[in-house]
N, C-alpha and C positions, 0 to 999 in steps of 0.2 A: 453232840451224838447225832443227833437228827440225820448233821448232814453227813454220817458216814455210813449210817444206815439204807442211807440210797444208796450207796456203792456195793455195800459187803454181800447183799444178794445174791450178786452176779460173780461170774468169774475175775479176780483179782490179777494184773501182772504181778509175776513172781521179781521180775528185776525192772526196774525203770531206771534209767540215764537221764539225767538233763544238763543240757549245756547251758551254765551260768552266764547270762547275757547281758550285757547293757549295764552293767554297774556304775559304770563312766557317765552314759548316756543318762541316768536316772538323776545321779549327783549333778550335772551340768544345766541339767534343767531346775534345779533346784537353785542354782547359785553355789554348788558345794565343790570342793575342791573333789579331784577322782577316788584319792584315797578314802574320802567319806562314802563315796557309792560302795566300796569292795567292803567298808566297814558294816556297812547296810547290809549288804551282801551275804556277810558272813553271818551276822544274827540270822536273819531272814531263811539260811541254810539250816539253824537249828532247829526253828521255827517247823520247817517242810521235814527235815528228818523224824521229828517225833509224832508229828502228825501222820507220816507214812507208817512209823510205828505200830502207831494205835489202827490204823486201818488195817493193816495186816500185809506190807508192802516186806517180802524177805529180804530185797538188796535194792540198795541204792547207791549210783553211781554219780558221781559228778564232776563237772570237766573243770580244774579250780586254774591252771594254771598247765599252757599247753608247752611244746615245745618251739613253737613261733613265739611265745610272750615274751622271750629273753631279748629282744627286739624294740621292745616299747622300754619307753623314758627310764632311766637308772632308778630314779625313786621310785617310781610305781614298781620295778621289779622287787625293789630291797621293802616294798611296804607287802606285795604279794607274797614275798617270801616269809613273811611273818604269819601268813595265813594258819598252820598248824599251831602256832602258839596262840592264837586267835580262838581255833577252835576248841583247844584246851579250856580257855576259859570261859566260852561260852557254853559247853558243853557239861562244863564240870559236874552242875548240879545233876544232868542225867546222868552222866557216869556216874556217880557215888549213888543214885536212886536206883533200890535195888527192882524197882516197878520198871527200869530201861536196860535192858540186858542187851544193847548193840554195840557190835564190833566194831572197832575202826580199823582198814586198811587201806594203805597207800599204794597205789599202780604209778608206773613210770620210771623213766631214769633215776637213779641217785648219784648219780658220781660227780653230778656238776651242783649239787645242792649244799650250801655252808652246812661246815660241820655240824654246827649248833641246832640248825633245823633239821636235819638228817637224826641226830641224837633223839631230838624231841618226837618225831616222828616214831622211830623204832619202838619210844617209850610208850606212846599211845597205844602201840600194835601189840605189845607185850602186856599192858596192862587190860587190853579188854579182850585179850585172845581167847577166853573162858566164858564172854557172852554168844549164846547162839537164839538169840532171837531174831533181828535182824544186822545188816552187814549194810557199815555206811564206807562205803570205795571212793576216797577221795584222790582224782587225777590229778599228780603235781608233777610237772616236767613232762607229760606225757605226750606223745604222739604215735597214732597207729603205724605209721612209716618205719618209727623206729622200732618200734613194738615187734612188727612182723619182720623188720629186716635183722633184730638180734633173735629171734626164734630162728630164721633161717641159719645165721650163724651158730647155732647151739646144734640143730640138728646135723648141718654138714659137719663138725667136728664128731658127733655122735658117729656119723658114718665113717668118718676118718679112722677114728679109732676101732670101727669095726663093732662097736655096740648095738647097731641097727642097718637092717639092709635096705637099700634105695627102696624098693619095690616093697617092703613092708609100712613106709611113710604114708600116713592118710590125714583125714582131716581130725582125727582125733591125737596122732602126734603134734599136730601144729598147736590144737589147743591146749595139751601139755605144757607148752614152752610158751604160752602169751603171759603176761603181767595179769591176765584174770582166771588164771588156769582152774581156780576152784569155785569162780559164780559161772551160776548159770547163762545162757544167751538173754541177750536184752529183749524185753517183751513190747517196751514202751518207751521210745525215746520222744524227751520234751526238750525244744529252744525255746527260750523268749527272747524278748525284745524285735520279734518281727522278721530276722532273718532265717532263710530258708536253705541252708548248707549244713553240712557234717563238720568241716574247720577238722578232718582228719584225725575224728573221736570214734574208738572202738567200731574201726569198719568192718572188723571180722564178727566182732559180735551182734553188730543190728543187723546182720544179712537178712533177718524175716523180722525183725521188730516194727512196730506201729509207729508212724512220726505223728508228731502233736506239734505243732507252730502257732507259738503267743506273740501278741503284739506288746504285750506286758514285759517292760524292765523286769529284770529280775527281784531285785528289792519288792517289787511292788507285786509278784506273783505268790498269793495268800494260799490260804485252804480252799475258797472259793474257786479256785484256778484247776488249783491241782486236781480236785473235785472232778471239774468239769473236762479236763484231759483224761482222767480214768472212765468216765462215763462214756468218752466219746473211743477211746479203745475197747470199751465193751458192746458199741454199739456196732462193730466191725467184726466181720467173719473170718479170721486166719485160716488162710487152706494150704501155705506152706509149700505152694507149687505145685497142690494138686486139684482135686474136683471135690464140693460137698454136696453133695442132695439136699 
């Protein structure tokens, strides 16, 4: 509780996004298979999500599987496809606990996912849709290029159907066709494992986000590091392109 009090006095980011990087490297350093890194990464996601909930974060978006991750070894892809099931198992106590009203949603393509994975994702979304305290947005088969391309196609189809005029297309129009149309813009983006790039993640949504990079691999990113990221965010002056006196 003391740790939380240090950051709760100042303005919190409403929407925090995390690129969960370094599971494989964390496992390799310990002589473990990469799958064990992903397992511990999923376990850590539960801990960080609950801590974010307790701190007061409204939305937590995590990059779990990108559109480019299909190029990884088949064994690893199959393991990552089991992430929704792992989430269900890891979060079971939290979902059943009335103290944690966490809604789960998934962002990304759904046409390439195995049927059982898709059904489980839809079940998690349905079973938690009434939760209003926090949203855990898990990005699976997600890529901003694909998201923006699909949004453009949908808008073009609406123009073709005379449902919208070209001159009426604005930022709000695009926003309403994104996977994350229900969510506020990202305030703080965290990437673990030392890499300093966005990797096609939430490119539209992070337009005015503050970035925080840490060398900690995701399984080793604990409450202490999360607090450091939030305190760093709170130390910055957000101008959104303007000037503040």
